[in-house]
ZAKERO-504675 format. One record per residue: x, y, z of N, C-alpha, C in turn. Coordinates in steps of 0.2 Angstrom, whole numbers, padded with zeros to 4 digits, always signed. Layout:
# residues N
XYZXYZXYZ;...
//
This chain:
# residues 233
-0002-0169+0023+0001-0162+0021+0005-0160+0027;+0012-0158+0026+0016-0156+0031+0014-0149+0033;+0015-0147+0039+0013-0140+0041+0016-0135+0037;+0022-0135+0035+0025-0130+0031+0022-0129+0025;+0018-0134+0022+0015-0134+0016+0008-0131+0016;+0005-0131+0022-0002-0129+0023-0002-0121+0022;-0007-0119+0019-0009-0112+0018-0010-0109+0026;-0007-0103+0027-0007-0100+0034-0013-0095+0033;-0018-0095+0038-0024-0091+0037-0025-0087+0044;-0026-0081+0043-0027-0077+0049-0035-0075+0049;-0038-0078+0054-0045-0077+0055-0046-0071+0060;-0050-0066+0057-0051-0060+0062-0059-0060+0063;-0060-0062+0069-0068-0063+0071-0068-0062+0078;-0073-0058+0080-0073-0057+0088-0079-0061+0091;-0083-0064+0087-0089-0068+0090-0086-0074+0094;-0087-0074+0100-0084-0079+0105-0087-0086+0103;-0093-0087+0100-0096-0093+0098-0093-0095+0091;-0093-0090+0086-0091-0092+0080-0084-0093+0079;-0080-0089+0081-0073-0089+0080-0069-0096+0081;-0070-0099+0087-0067-0105+0089-0069-0111+0084;-0076-0111+0083-0079-0116+0079-0076-0115+0072;-0076-0109+0069-0074-0108+0062-0066-0110+0062;-0062-0108+0067-0055-0109+0066-0054-0117+0066;-0058-0120+0070-0057-0128+0071-0059-0131+0064;-0064-0129+0061-0067-0131+0055-0062-0130+0049;-0059-0124+0049-0054-0123+0044-0047-0126+0045;-0046-0127+0051-0040-0131+0053-0040-0138+0050;-0046-0141+0051-0047-0148+0049-0047-0149+0042;-0048-0143+0038-0048-0143+0031-0042-0141+0028;-0036-0141+0032-0030-0141+0030-0026-0134+0030;-0029-0130+0034-0026-0123+0035-0022-0123+0042;-0017-0119+0042-0013-0117+0048-0016-0111+0050;-0019-0111+0056-0023-0105+0059-0020-0101+0063;-0021-0094+0063-0020-0089+0067-0026-0085+0068;-0027-0082+0074-0033-0078+0075-0031-0071+0078;-0036-0067+0077-0036-0060+0081-0044-0059+0082;-0045-0055+0087-0052-0054+0089-0054-0046+0089;-0049-0042+0087-0050-0035+0087-0046-0032+0081;-0048-0026+0079-0045-0023+0073-0037-0021+0074;-0035-0019+0080-0028-0017+0081-0024-0023+0081;-0026-0029+0084-0022-0035+0084-0021-0037+0077;-0027-0037+0073-0027-0040+0067-0022-0036+0062;-0022-0029+0063-0018-0025+0059-0010-0027+0061;-0009-0027+0067-0002-0029+0069+0000-0035+0067;-0004-0040+0067-0002-0047+0065-0001-0047+0057;-0006-0044+0054-0006-0044+0046+0000-0040+0044;+0002-0035+0048+0008-0031+0045+0015-0034+0047;+0015-0038+0052+0022-0041+0054+0023-0048+0052;+0017-0052+0051+0018-0059+0050+0016-0061+0042;+0018-0067+0040+0016-0068+0033+0010-0073+0033;+0005-0072+0030-0001-0076+0029-0003-0077+0022;-0006-0083+0020-0008-0084+0013-0014-0081+0012;-0019-0080+0017-0025-0077+0016-0028-0074+0022;-0032-0069+0022-0035-0066+0028-0042-0066+0028;-0046-0069+0032-0053-0069+0033-0055-0064+0038;-0058-0058+0036-0059-0052+0040-0066-0050+0041;-0068-0051+0047-0075-0048+0049-0074-0040+0049;-0080-0037+0048-0080-0030+0047-0082-0027+0054;-0086-0030+0058-0088-0027+0064-0084-0029+0070;-0079-0025+0071-0074-0027+0076-0073-0022+0081;-0071-0024+0088-0070-0019+0093-0063-0015+0091;-0063-0009+0094-0057-0004+0094-0056-0001+0087;-0056-0006+0082-0055-0003+0075-0059-0007+0070;-0063-0004+0066-0067-0007+0061-0063-0011+0056;-0066-0017+0054-0063-0021+0049-0061-0017+0043;-0066-0013+0041-0065-0009+0035-0059-0005+0035;-0058-0002+0041-0052+0002+0042-0046-0002+0042;-0046-0008+0045-0040-0012+0045-0038-0014+0037;-0044-0015+0033-0043-0017+0026-0039-0011+0023;-0042-0005+0024-0039+0001+0020-0032+0002+0022;-0030+0001+0029-0024+0003+0031-0019-0003+0028;-0021-0009+0028-0016-0014+0025-0015-0013+0018;-0020-0011+0014-0019-0009+0007-0014-0003+0006;-0016+0002+0010-0011+0008+0010-0004+0007+0012;-0003+0002+0016+0004+0000+0018+0007-0005+0013;+0003-0006+0008+0006-0010+0002+0006-0018+0003;+0002-0020+0008+0001-0027+0009-0004-0030+0004;-0002-0035+0000-0006-0038-0005-0009-0045-0003;-0008-0047+0003-0011-0053+0005-0019-0053+0003;-0021-0059+0000-0028-0059-0001-0032-0059+0005;-0038-0055+0004-0042-0054+0010-0049-0055+0008;-0053-0060+0012-0060-0061+0011-0063-0058+0017;-0068-0053+0015-0072-0050+0020-0078-0055+0022;-0079-0056+0028-0084-0060+0031-0088-0056+0036;-0095-0054+0034-0098-0049+0038-0106-0051+0037;-0109-0048+0042-0117-0048+0042-0120-0042+0038;-0115-0038+0036-0118-0032+0031-0119-0034+0024;-0125-0034+0022-0127-0038+0016-0129-0033+0010;-0129-0027+0011-0131-0022+0006-0126-0022+0000;-0129-0020-0006-0124-0019-0011-0119-0014-0010;-0121-0008-0007-0117-0003-0005-0111-0005+0000;-0113-0009+0005-0108-0012+0009-0103-0016+0005;-0105-0020+0001-0101-0024-0003-0096-0020-0008;-0099-0015-0011-0095-0011-0015-0090-0007-0011;-0092-0005-0005-0087-0001-0001-0081-0006+0001;-0082-0012+0003-0077-0017+0004-0073-0018-0002;-0075-0019-0007-0071-0021-0013-0067-0015-0015;-0070-0009-0015-0066-0003-0016-0060-0002-0012;-0061-0004-0005-0056-0004+0000-0050-0009-0001;-0051-0014-0006-0046-0018-0007-0048-0026-0006;-0054-0027-0004-0055-0034-0003-0055-0038-0009;-0053-0045-0009-0053-0049-0014-0059-0053-0015;-0063-0053-0010-0070-0057-0010-0074-0055-0004;-0080-0056-0004-0085-0054+0001-0090-0059+0002;-0091-0061+0008-0096-0066+0010-0100-0063+0016;-0107-0064+0015-0111-0062+0020-0113-0068+0025;-0114-0066+0031-0117-0071+0036-0124-0071+0036;-0127-0077+0037-0124-0084+0038-0121-0086+0032;-0116-0091+0032-0113-0093+0026-0112-0101+0027;-0110-0104+0022-0108-0111+0021-0101-0112+0022;-0099-0116+0026-0091-0117+0027-0088-0120+0020;-0092-0124+0017-0089-0127+0010-0088-0121+0005;-0093-0116+0005-0092-0111+0000-0086-0106+0003;-0085-0105+0009-0080-0101+0012-0073-0105+0010;-0073-0111+0011-0067-0115+0009-0065-0114+0002;-0070-0115-0003-0069-0114-0010-0067-0107-0012;-0070-0102-0008-0067-0095-0010-0060-0094-0008;-0058-0097-0002-0051-0096+0000-0047-0099-0005;-0048-0105-0007-0044-0108-0012-0044-0104-0019;-0050-0101-0020-0050-0097-0026-0045-0091-0026;-0045-0088-0020-0041-0082-0020-0033-0084-0020;-0032-0090-0017-0025-0093-0017-0023-0094-0024;-0027-0097-0028-0025-0099-0035-0024-0093-0039;-0027-0087-0037-0026-0081-0041-0018-0079-0040;-0016-0080-0034-0009-0078-0033-0004-0083-0035;-0006-0089-0037-0001-0094-0038-0001-0096-0046;-0007-0095-0049-0007-0097-0056-0007-0091-0060;-0001-0089-0062+0000-0082-0065-0002-0083-0072;-0001-0089-0075-0003-0089-0082-0010-0090-0084;-0014-0092-0079-0021-0093-0080-0025-0086-0078;-0028-0083-0083-0032-0077-0082-0039-0079-0079;-0041-0075-0074-0048-0076-0072-0052-0070-0073;-0049-0065-0077-0053-0059-0079-0054-0059-0086;-0059-0056-0088-0061-0055-0095-0064-0048-0096;-0062-0044-0101-0064-0037-0102-0067-0036-0109;-0071-0030-0109-0073-0028-0115-0075-0021-0114;-0072-0016-0119-0072-0009-0118-0070-0007-0111;-0074-0004-0107-0072-0002-0100-0074-0007-0095;-0077-0012-0097-0080-0018-0092-0075-0023-0091;-0075-0026-0085-0071-0032-0084-0075-0036-0079;-0074-0042-0079-0077-0047-0074-0071-0051-0071;-0072-0053-0064-0067-0057-0061-0072-0064-0060;-0070-0069-0063-0074-0075-0063-0073-0079-0056;-0068-0078-0052-0068-0081-0046-0072-0078-0041;-0072-0071-0041-0077-0068-0036-0084-0066-0038;-0084-0066-0045-0091-0064-0049-0092-0057-0048;-0087-0053-0047-0087-0046-0047-0086-0043-0054;-0091-0038-0055-0090-0034-0062-0088-0027-0060;-0083-0025-0065-0080-0018-0064-0082-0014-0070;-0083-0008-0069-0083-0003-0074-0078+0002-0074;-0073+0003-0078-0067+0007-0078-0063+0006-0071;-0063+0000-0069-0059-0002-0063-0063-0002-0057;-0069+0001-0057-0073+0002-0051-0078-0004-0050;-0079-0007-0045-0085-0012-0044-0092-0009-0046;-0095-0012-0050-0102-0010-0052-0107-0012-0047;-0112-0007-0045-0117-0009-0041-0123-0012-0045;-0122-0019-0045-0127-0023-0049-0131-0027-0044;-0137-0029-0046-0141-0034-0042-0138-0041-0044;-0140-0046-0040-0137-0053-0041-0139-0055-0048;-0145-0053-0050-0147-0056-0057-0144-0052-0063;-0143-0045-0062-0139-0042-0067-0132-0044-0067;-0129-0046-0062-0122-0048-0062-0122-0055-0066;-0127-0059-0064-0127-0066-0067-0128-0065-0075;-0132-0060-0077-0133-0059-0084-0127-0057-0088;-0124-0052-0084-0117-0049-0087-0112-0054-0087;-0111-0058-0082-0106-0064-0082-0107-0069-0088;-0114-0070-0089-0115-0075-0094-0114-0072-0101;-0115-0066-0103-0114-0063-0110-0107-0062-0110;-0103-0061-0105-0096-0059-0105-0092-0065-0106;-0095-0071-0106-0091-0077-0107-0088-0078-0114;-0093-0075-0119-0091-0075-0126-0093-0068-0129;-0089-0063-0128-0091-0056-0131-0092-0057-0138;-0097-0054-0141-0098-0054-0148-0102-0060-0151;-0104-0065-0146-0107-0071-0148-0114-0071-0145;-0119-0074-0148-0125-0074-0145-0126-0079-0139;-0129-0077-0134-0131-0082-0129-0138-0083-0129;-0140-0089-0129-0147-0090-0130-0151-0088-0124;-0158-0087-0125-0162-0085-0119-0162-0091-0114;-0162-0097-0116-0163-0103-0111-0156-0103-0107;-0151-0101-0110-0144-0101-0106-0145-0096-0101;-0147-0090-0103-0147-0084-0099-0152-0085-0093;-0158-0088-0095-0163-0090-0090-0160-0094-0084;-0156-0099-0086-0153-0104-0081-0148-0100-0077;-0145-0095-0080-0139-0092-0076-0143-0087-0071;-0148-0083-0074-0151-0078-0070-0156-0080-0065;-0159-0085-0066-0164-0088-0062-0163-0094-0059;-0156-0095-0057-0154-0102-0055-0157-0103-0048;-0159-0098-0044-0162-0099-0037-0169-0103-0037;-0171-0104-0043-0178-0108-0044-0184-0104-0042;-0183-0098-0041-0189-0094-0040-0193-0092-0046;-0200-0092-0045-0204-0091-0051-0203-0084-0054;-0203-0083-0060-0202-0076-0063-0207-0076-0069;-0209-0070-0071-0213-0069-0077-0209-0070-0083;-0213-0072-0089-0210-0074-0095-0205-0068-0098;-0207-0062-0096-0202-0056-0099-0197-0054-0094;-0196-0058-0089-0191-0056-0083-0184-0055-0086;-0182-0059-0091-0175-0058-0094-0175-0051-0097;-0180-0049-0100-0180-0043-0104-0179-0037-0098;-0183-0038-0093-0183-0033-0088-0176-0032-0085;-0172-0038-0083-0166-0038-0081-0161-0035-0086;-0162-0037-0092-0157-0034-0097-0158-0027-0098;-0164-0024-0098-0165-0017-0098-0162-0013-0093;-0162-0016-0087-0159-0012-0081-0151-0012-0082;-0149-0018-0084-0142-0019-0085-0139-0015-0090;-0143-0014-0096-0141-0010-0101-0139-0003-0099;-0144+0000-0095-0143+0007-0093-0137+0008-0088;-0135+0002-0085-0129+0003-0080-0123+0002-0083;-0122-0001-0089-0116-0002-0092-0115+0002-0099;-0120+0006-0100-0120+0010-0107-0114+0015-0107;-0111+0017-0101-0106+0022-0102-0099+0019-0102;-0099+0013-0103-0092+0010-0103-0090+0007-0110;-0093+0010-0115-0091+0008-0122-0093+0001-0124;-0099-0001-0121-0101-0008-0123-0109-0007-0124;-0112-0012-0128-0119-0012-0129-0121-0019-0128;-0127-0020-0125-0130-0026-0124-0136-0027-0129;-0135-0031-0134-0139-0031-0140-0144-0037-0139;-0151-0036-0140-0156-0041-0140-0156-0044-0147;-0156-0051-0148-0157-0054-0154-0164-0058-0154;-0168-0055-0158-0175-0058-0157-0176-0065-0159;-0179-0069-0154-0180-0076-0155-0174-0080-0153;-0168-0077-0151-0162-0080-0149-0160-0079-0142;-0158-0072-0141-0156-0071-0134-0152-0064-0134;-0146-0064-0131-0143-0057-0131-0135-0058-0133;-0132-0053-0135-0125-0053-0135-0122-0046-0133;-0116-0046-0130-0113-0040-0128-0107-0039-0133;-0106-0032-0135-0101-0030-0140-0098-0023-0138;-0093-0021-0141-0091-0015-0140-0095-0010-0144;-0097-0004-0141-0101+0000-0145-0098+0003-0151;-0102+0003-0156-0100+0005-0163-0100+0012-0163;-0095+0015-0168-0095+0022-0169-0102+0025-0171;-0104+0030-0168-0111+0033-0170-0116+0030-0166;-0115+0025-0162-0121+0023-0158-0121+0027-0152;-0127+0028-0150-0129+0032-0144-0126+0028-0137;
//
């Protein structure tokens, strides 16, 4: 691949051990690399240079990565940004997504997954005809990042709640079997009680009830999601 055809990636990471190793690994995987080790430099480079994607750590000297992200979006920069951070709470993830991140990965991470996510956000910008979003009522899901939104705002869902919602949103109005949901929700292989799907569904139902949809249990079959009918609570 010619250098001019390679995606240009800005890696913003201040860890002196991780940054060079990650830059080398991504370079070997076909990216033209540029780097910044602090927030001010990252903002300056991202504002004045053209990049295909930015991988942005949040814990940076001088200027926090979240502030860099906010400033870039406020300045109208639409470059895809993948947040890479040790902050793993749902609140931190939601905060990053609200600030304009396209995806969010927590440390430690797998380089193969990071590469896959980079290509995923690149595809979003180039494949206009291919939709990666699906919606119902006030809900929508982004299938590349696996982020679920309610009225345009990222929902604070657990990993299992997100997995269940993504599964039923594949075919709104159609039944998804309990076996299919079990495979999606408990793919980590951890043991769970027989009624665990019902527990996850109960919690999810409460979180999405204000967005004009309802999660319906089908006895002996599974669940489906549909727009809330007139007269339903």
